[in-house]
C-alpha positions in Angstrom: 195.4 191.2 115.6 192.0 192.1 117.0 190.4 191.3 114.3 191.7 188.3 113.3 191.1 186.9 116.9 187.6 187.9 116.1 187.3 186.4 112.9 189.0 183.4 114.6 186.4 183.2 117.3 183.3 183.8 114.8 185.0 180.8 112.5 185.2 178.5 115.9 181.7 179.3 116.7 180.5 178.5 113.5 182.2 175.0 113.7 180.6 174.2 117.1 177.3 175.3 116.1 177.6 172.9 113.4 178.6 169.6 115.2 175.8 167.3 114.8 175.3 167.1 119.0 171.3 166.5 118.7 172.3 163.0 116.8 174.9 162.6 118.9 172.3 162.6 122.3 169.9 160.7 120.4 172.6 157.7 119.8 173.7 158.1 123.0 170.2 157.6 124.5 169.2 154.9 122.0 170.4 151.2 120.9 168.9 149.5 118.2 167.1 146.1 118.8 166.5 143.5 116.1 163.4 141.2 116.2 162.5 138.4 114.2 158.8 137.3 113.8 156.7 134.9 111.8 153.8 136.3 110.8 150.8 134.3 108.4 148.6 136.5 106.1 144.9 134.9 105.0 143.4 135.2 102.1 142.9 139.1 101.3 144.6 139.8 104.1 147.2 142.6 103.4 148.1 143.4 107.2 149.5 141.8 110.7 150.5 142.7 113.7 153.0 141.6 116.0 154.3 142.5 119.8 157.6 143.5 120.2 160.0 142.2 122.8 160.7 145.9 124.2 159.1 149.4 124.1 159.7 151.5 120.9 162.0 154.6 122.2 159.5 157.5 122.2 156.8 156.1 120.7 158.0 156.6 116.8 157.6 154.7 114.4 159.5 156.4 111.8 162.6 154.8 113.3 160.9 151.1 112.6 162.6 149.3 110.0 161.1 146.4 108.7 162.3 144.1 105.9 160.7 140.3 105.0 162.4 137.5 103.1 159.8 138.0 100.9 160.5 139.6 98.0 156.8 140.4 97.2 156.4 141.8 100.7 157.0 145.9 101.3 156.2 146.3 104.7 155.6 149.1 106.6 154.9 150.5 109.9 151.1 152.0 110.3 150.7 151.5 114.0 151.9 151.8 117.4 150.4 150.5 121.0 152.7 151.7 123.2 150.6 149.6 126.1 151.0 146.7 124.7 154.1 147.1 122.4 151.8 146.0 119.7 153.1 146.8 116.2 151.0 147.1 113.4 152.3 146.3 109.8 150.9 146.8 106.2 152.2 145.8 102.7 151.8 142.0 103.0 151.3 139.5 100.0 148.0 137.8 101.0 147.7 134.5 101.8 151.5 133.5 102.8 153.6 133.5 105.8 156.9 135.1 106.5 159.7 136.1 108.2 159.6 139.5 109.0 162.6 141.1 110.9 161.8 144.6 112.8 165.0 146.5 114.0 163.7 149.9 116.2 165.4 151.9 118.6 165.0 150.8 122.6 165.9 153.5 125.3 170.1 152.4 126.3 169.6 154.8 129.3 166.6 152.9 131.1 167.1 153.0 134.3 168.5 156.4 135.2 166.6 159.4 135.6 169.3 161.7 136.3 171.3 160.6 133.4 168.1 160.8 131.3 167.5 164.2 131.7 170.7 165.4 131.7 170.9 163.6 128.1 168.2 165.5 127.4 169.4 169.0 128.1 173.0 168.8 126.5 171.6 170.1 123.1 170.1 172.8 124.6 173.1 173.9 127.3 175.2 173.5 123.9 173.0 175.9 122.4 173.2 178.6 124.9 177.0 178.2 125.4 177.6 178.6 121.8 175.1 181.6 121.6 176.9 183.3 124.5 181.0 182.5 123.6 181.1 184.5 120.5 179.5 187.9 122.2 181.9 187.2 125.4 184.9 186.2 123.0 184.5 189.3 121.0 184.1 191.6 124.3 187.0 190.6 125.7 189.2 190.6 122.6 187.6 194.6 121.7 187.9 195.6 125.6 191.4 194.6 126.2 190.7 191.4 128.5 191.8 188.3 125.7 
């Protein structure tokens, strides 16, 4: 019976380890905001800048999703200035005006430092708990303290 309990502990530890807790903490910390801008380009110009309404979470431009109402555009975010919230984009068709939709992550826990710190540490605490769970449970099973 001890072997079965040990196997069960290892299976439960593996299942708990596979939970996407880092992604869940990130999703809890962030919201998606969508802003719409009209963005003209001049002759020979394929780049433009817009000023985001809110700050981009963690200044991470890889979380930005851009879409244009022009089929010939292939907009990409290439720079972000955290001080002015200015987003640089490239991949535009020259000499046209388009409507750009910018979807980006913002901080959902803007006002609470304590909650921010706790949510930042939850994946680390979870990992320590899972690592400690298996040896402690196995020790209790094989020493007869279960």
